[in-house]
C-alpha positions in Angstrom: -176.0 -22.9 -45.0 -173.8 -21.1 -42.7 -171.7 -24.7 -41.7 -169.8 -26.6 -43.9 -167.5 -29.2 -43.6 -164.9 -31.8 -45.1 -162.2 -34.5 -44.6 -159.2 -35.3 -45.8 -157.1 -38.3 -45.4 -153.7 -37.4 -44.4 -149.8 -39.1 -43.5 -150.6 -37.6 -39.6 -150.8 -39.8 -36.4 -154.2 -38.2 -34.9 -157.1 -36.9 -36.2 -157.6 -33.1 -36.2 -160.5 -30.7 -37.0 -159.4 -27.3 -38.4 -162.7 -24.7 -38.1 -162.7 -21.4 -40.1 -165.4 -18.9 -38.7 -166.2 -16.0 -40.8 -168.2 -12.9 -38.6 -169.8 -10.0 -39.5 -167.9 -6.7 -38.0 -168.3 -3.1 -38.6 -164.8 -1.0 -39.3 -166.4 1.9 -37.1 -169.7 3.4 -35.8 -170.6 4.9 -39.1 -170.9 1.5 -40.9 -172.3 0.0 -37.7 -174.9 2.9 -37.6 -176.1 2.3 -41.6 -176.2 -1.5 -41.4 -175.7 -2.7 -38.2 -179.6 -2.1 -37.3 -180.8 -5.8 -37.1 -178.2 -6.5 -34.6 -175.9 -8.1 -37.2 -172.4 -7.3 -35.2 -170.8 -10.5 -34.7 -173.3 -12.5 -36.8 -171.3 -15.7 -38.1 -171.6 -15.1 -41.9 -169.9 -18.5 -42.4 -168.1 -21.4 -40.7 -166.3 -24.3 -42.9 -164.3 -27.3 -40.8 -161.6 -29.3 -42.4 -161.7 -32.9 -40.8 -158.1 -34.8 -41.0 -158.0 -38.1 -40.5 -155.1 -40.6 -40.5 -154.7 -42.0 -44.0 -153.6 -46.1 -42.3 -155.5 -45.9 -39.3 -158.7 -44.4 -39.7 -161.4 -45.1 -42.6 -163.9 -43.0 -44.0 -166.9 -44.5 -45.4 -170.2 -43.5 -47.4 -173.4 -44.4 -45.8 -173.8 -47.1 -48.0 -170.4 -49.1 -46.7 -171.4 -47.9 -43.7 -174.8 -50.4 -43.8 -173.1 -52.8 -45.5 -170.6 -53.1 -42.6 -173.2 -53.5 -40.2 -175.1 -56.3 -42.2 -171.3 -57.9 -42.7 -169.6 -57.4 -39.3 -171.5 -60.2 -37.3 -170.0 -62.7 -39.9 -166.5 -61.2 -39.8 -166.7 -61.2 -36.4 -167.4 -64.8 -35.9 -165.2 -65.9 -38.4 -162.3 -64.3 -36.5 -163.1 -66.0 -33.7 -163.6 -69.2 -34.8 -160.1 -68.5 -36.2 -158.5 -67.6 -33.5 -160.3 -70.0 -31.6 -158.4 -73.0 -33.8 -154.9 -71.1 -33.5 -154.5 -69.9 -29.6 -150.9 -69.4 -30.7 -152.7 -66.6 -33.1 -154.8 -65.3 -30.8 -152.1 -64.4 -28.4 -149.8 -62.8 -31.3 -152.9 -61.2 -32.0 -153.9 -59.9 -28.0 -150.0 -58.7 -27.9 -150.0 -56.9 -30.6 -152.8 -54.6 -29.8 -151.3 -54.1 -26.8 -147.6 -53.7 -27.7 -148.4 -51.6 -31.0 -151.8 -50.4 -31.1 -151.0 -48.5 -34.5 -150.2 -51.6 -36.0 -153.4 -53.6 -34.9 -155.5 -50.5 -36.2 -153.7 -50.7 -39.8 -154.7 -54.2 -39.4 -157.9 -53.9 -39.0 -158.4 -51.0 -41.3 -157.2 -53.5 -44.3 -159.5 -56.4 -42.8 -162.4 -53.8 -43.3 -161.2 -52.7 -46.6 -161.1 -56.3 -48.0 -164.4 -56.9 -46.9 -166.2 -53.8 -48.2 -164.1 -54.2 -51.6 -162.3 -50.8 -51.2 -159.4 -50.4 -53.3 -156.7 -47.5 -52.6 
């Protein structure tokens, strides 16, 4: 296990990945002669990545939650489409919100998914 990764949720606008890499480097020719027999110079010792995701517009899910979401998504989408057909004015407002303020639209979608999955934070 030379490579590991974790995530953190923060109040940021965009997602980012920070990777820290440690490689084997010998300080001088003496140490290289003693320990560098197998070609270990610049060999990867460990690598750790930290993925930072926005708190309001991204949602980190477990595998069980993803499975439940994929099962429930068609019904949720059909319900949403029926509601928008029943209220065309609201449909126009949602389309306008999606174009004018994508961040607010993403927050709305994340909240709906949290409700569907029963996520409370």
